[in-house]
N, C-alpha and C positions, 0 to 999 in steps of 0.2 A: 334630055340631052344636055341641058344647062347644068343639072346636078352632077352628071358624069364629068363634065369639064372642070367643075369646081373641086370635085374629089381628086381628080388627077393633079390639079394644081397644088392642092394641099399636101398630097403625098410627095410630090416633087420638092416642095418647099421643106417638108420635114426631113427628107433625106439630105438636102443641102445643108440645113442647119446642123444635123447630126455630124456630117462630114466636117463641117467647119469647126464644130465644138471639139471633135476628136483630134483634129489637127492642132488646134490651140492647146489642148490638154497635153498632147504628146510633146509639143515644143516646150511647154512649161516644165514638164517633168524632166526632160532632157537638160534644160538649163539649170534646174534645181539640183539635179544629180551632179552635173559638172561643178557647180558652185560648192556643193557638199563635199565632193572629192577633194577640190582644191583647198577648202577650209580644213579638212581632216589632215591632208598632207602638210599644210602650214602649221597646224597645232603640233604635229608629231616631230617636225624637224626644223622649226624656226623660220619657215618661209613666210612671205607676206600673206596674211590670212584675209585681206580685204578683197572681196569679189570685184571683178572688173565687168563693165557693161557689155563690151564686145569680146566674146571668147569663142574659141573653136572647140567643139566637143571632143574631137580626136586628140588634140594636144592635152586637154584636161585629163582624159582617160589615161594617156601615156604617162603624164606626170604623176597621176595617182598610182599606177602600177609601179613606177620607179620609186615613189615615196614609200609604198608598202614594202617593196623589196629592201629598201634601205632600213626601214624600221625593223624588218625581220632580221636582217644581218646584225643590226645594232643590238637587238634582243638576244640573239644567239651569242654575241660576244659577252654580254653580261651573264647569260645563263651558263656559258661554258666554264666560268670561273667557280660555279657552284658544285656541290657534291651531293650525292644522295644521302638524305638524312632519315633515319628511322627511329621511332620510339622503342623502348624496351619491349613493349607488348608486341609491336610489329616484328621485332627481331625474333622473339620467341615463336610467333606464329609462322614466320618464314623459315625457321630453323637455321638462322644465321649463326655460324661458329667461326671464330677468328683465332688464329694461332700466330704467335710471334716467331718467325723463322729466320735462320741465319744461313748465309751461303757457305757451303763446305764442299769438299771433294767426295762425291758419291759414285758408286758403281751399282746401279739398280739390278744388274744381273747377278751380283754376289749378295746373298742373304742367308740367314740362318733361322730355323724355327725356334720359338721360345714359348714360355708359359708365364702367365701372371701369377704372382704370389703376394701374400699379405706383407706389408712393410713390418718387419720384425721389430723395428725401433718404435713402432706405434701400435703394437699388439701385446696384449697381456692375457696370460692364462690365470684365471681366477680360481683359487682353491684354498682350503684351510690345511694347516699343518697338524691339526688334531681331528679326531673322529667327529663328524657333524651329522645332524639329522635335518632333512629339508622340512621346514615347518610351513612355509608359504612361498608361492611364486608370484612375481610382480611384473615379469616381462615375458615375451615370446621370442623364439628364434627369428633373427633377422630384424628385430626392432631397433630403431635408432634411439639412443638414450643420451642424456646429458650428464656431465660430471656431477657426482653426488646423488644421482637418482638411485632409488632402491631397486635392487635386482632380485634378491632372495632374502627370506627370513630363516636363519639357521639357529640351531640349538642342540641340546643333547647333554648327557652327563659330563662328558669331557669339557664341554664349553662352560657349564656351570661351575665345575671345579676350578678351571683356570680363572674365571672371573672372581670367584670367592678368594682364591689365593692372592690375587692382585689387591682386592679390597683390604685384606688383612695386612699385606706388606706395605701398602700405601699408608694405612692408618698407623702402623708402627713407625714408619719413617717420619711421619708428621709429628709423632710424639717425641722421637729422639731429637728432631731439629729444635724443639722448644727447650730442651735441657741445656743447662750451662756446660761449658767445656770441661769443667772438673767433675761433673756428675756422672760422666760416662767416658770410657776410654775411646781413643781414636779408632781402634780396630772395631769396636762394637758399633760406633757411628757409621763407619764405612760399610760394615756388614749389613746394616739396616738399609742403607741407601742402595747398595748393590742388589739386595733381594727385591726391593721395590722396582728397580729398573728391569730386573730379570722377569718379574711377573708382568710388567708392562710390555716387554718385548714379546712375550708369549701371546698376549692379546693382539698385538700388532701382526703377528704371524697368522692370526685368524682373519686378517684384513679388516679389523676394527679401526675406525678412524680415531684421531686424537680427541675429537669432540665426544664420541661415544665412550671412550675410556674415561675421560674427565667426568662425564655425567654418571658413569657407573660408580665412581668413588663416592659421590654424593647421594646416590640412590641405590643402596644395596638390594632393595626388593626387586630390582629388574634383572637379577642374574638368571641365567638359564637360556637366554636367547639374545640375538642381535640381528641387525639388518646389514646384509652385504651390499655395499654401495659401489657405484661405478667410479673408478679412479680418474677417468677422463671421458670425454664425449666420444662416442663410437657406435658400432653396430654389434649386437649380440650374435655370436656364432658358436657352433659346437656346444649347444646347451643340452646337457644330459641329465639335469636334476629332475627328480620325480618326487612328488609329495610323499612324506613318510619314509623316504629312503634314507638309510644310514650308510654313509660313505666313509671309508677308512681315511686316515690322515694322508695328505698329499694328493688326493684325487682332484683332478681338474673338473670343476663344476661347470664352467663355461669359458668361452673365449670372447674377449672384447677387442675389436679392431677399429682403428681410425682409418677409413678408406680414402682420406684426402690425398694419400700417396700410396703407390704400389711398387713392388719389386718386379723386375722382369728377369727370369732365369733363362739363359740361352746356352746351348752346347755348341762350342766352336771347334773347328779343326785347329791343330797346332799352328798352321800357317795363318789362319784368321786371328787366332788369339795373340800372335806376335805383333799384330798391328794395333792392339788395344792399349790405350793409355788411361790410367785411372783419372777421372775428372773430365775426360773428353765427352763429346756429345755423340749420340747415335740416333737413328730414326727407328721408331717402333710403330708398327701398323697392327691394329686390332680391328678386324672386320673392316668397317668403313672409316675408322678413326685413325688419324695419323698424328703422332705425338713426338716431341723431342724428349729423349731420355739421357740421363747422366750415368756414365759407367762408374760404379762405386766399388767394384771388387772383382777379382778373378782368383780361381783356386790355385793356380800354378801346379796343378796335378792332373795328369792324363788318366782318364777312366780306363781300366784294363779291358773292359768289354767294348765300349763304344769308341774308344780312342779319341775322345773329345775332352775339352776343358770347359769347366763351368765359369760363366761370366754373369755378373749381376749388374742390373741397372735400376735406377729409380725414376719413375715417371709421376707427374702430377695428375691427380684425379679429383679435382675440386668439385666437379659436378656429380661425382659418384656414379658415373655411367659405366665404368668398367669394374669387373669383379675378379677376385682371385680364382684361378682355375681356367680362365679363358686362354685360348691359344693366340699367338702373335707371331709376327715376322720381324726380324731385326736386320736393319741395314746399317753397316758400319761406314764410318768416314775413313779416308786415307790421308796420309801426310802429303804435303806439297812436295813436288819434285819433278824430275824429267818424265817419269812414268806415272805421274799422278792421274787420277780419274778427273773427269770434267768438274769444274767449279760451278756450283749452282745451288738452287733451293729446290727441295723435293716437295711436291704438293700432290694431293689426289687428283685424278683426272676430272673429278666433279668440280674442282676449283677453276678449271679452264673453260672459257666461253669464247665465241667469235665476236670480233668487233664489227662495225659497220662495213669496213673495207676488207673483211675476211681474215684479219690477223688474229693470232691468239692473244687473249688478255686475261688478267686476273683482277680481282678487286682488292684494294688496299684501304685499310681504315686509318684515318688520321683525325685530328681535332675537328676538322670540318665535316666529316662523314665518310662515306664510301666513294672511292674514285677508281675508275677503270684505268689500268696501266697495261700497255702492250708488252709482251714478253716473247722470248725465243725459247722454243722447246728443243732441248739438247738430246733428251733420251726418254723413251717411254717403255716401261716394263711393269707387268703385273698390276695394272691399275694405278700406277704412279708415274709422274712426269718430273723430269729434272729440267728446270727452267732457269733462265738468266734474264737480267734486265731490271732487277729490283735492288733497292738500297739495303743497307745493313739493318738487321732487326726489323724487317718489314712485317706489319701486322696484316697477314693475308687471310682472306675469307676462304676457308676450306670446305664449308658447307653452306648452301643457300646462294651460290653464285648465279645459278640460273634465274632465280627470282630477281636479283639485282640487275642482271642483264635485261630482263623484261621491262623492269621499271626504267632502265636507262633508255631503252628503245622508245618507250611511250613518252618519255620526257623530251626526246629529241636532242639528247646530249651528244657532243662530238668528242671522241676520245682524244683527238689531237689538241684540243683546247686545254687539256689537263696537264 
């Protein structure tokens, strides 16, 4: 009986001690938490960070929440002035494409079909004005080559004869030049010089370079062949040369094209053509790509069958993503006036995203990075949108806007702070 009483007393004492310890621990944690909150708020906002002995937990928690909200608002103010910044690698992975666009009068309902052509000012047909034989090939169709790169090795009897004639004529002219004025008549001197220049011009018609011609005069044993070199950097096209083939004079061996710019050929109705001004801008859409083009010419002649007029534009193709033969759509600008079309910038629908408050926005690139700007949509047609609300020559993100919008949402940026 005595043992049972002692056990009960010990159990009761243990429970009492446990409850007392738990109460003291809870009170200590609450006090420490309150002091910690007050210290954190004080460090973040310049309040007195010295803890006070008698505090109320509820005011401390309230002050802490208020301080946290103030810190968050302060952080958002600083963050709102920032822009999304991406490295070049990130831009490439996200497919970010930027175009510098200008506000003009557009009517998206009025358009014309068009076709991409090679830029004839940056295209060369390579051929010899003498009969040649294909001795070796050094490139393949579609290959990108640099200026001076060897394309073909050509030769043949006509080539050997032309090279031999030049060597003899150049040698004779060098001999005549060393003679005194009285040793030979002026007519003979001129005849020797003209003959040497004539033979040089024949070799130049074979597309031999100046260096090759000069080396030929000092090394007669190399006659019979030469290397056809690329006159400029470009892409090999229309390559018809076959090994051992003998081609007559004037045959085009291949075409070399610099694809950094292309022409756009459109057939316009007479009414549309009358609104075209040489040097004015127009909008060209090729699949999902929207580009600014410059009108460089019009035929001023109506086709007897289609009753349309040919108009040519030039577009930049620095990334070489477009190719001759692709179909396109042409959207023309209109002159300002009482009946003018709406003034705005045309962007693909993919450039538009929704802001946090549901308004339309686009991303504009500046020296700080990418910033979201709210715009007004004036018209939408065929996957394009006419918008207003941007400054002149704005650099608008036309591809990859969805990625930027996602990054904007994750960062917690507010469009109205930009």
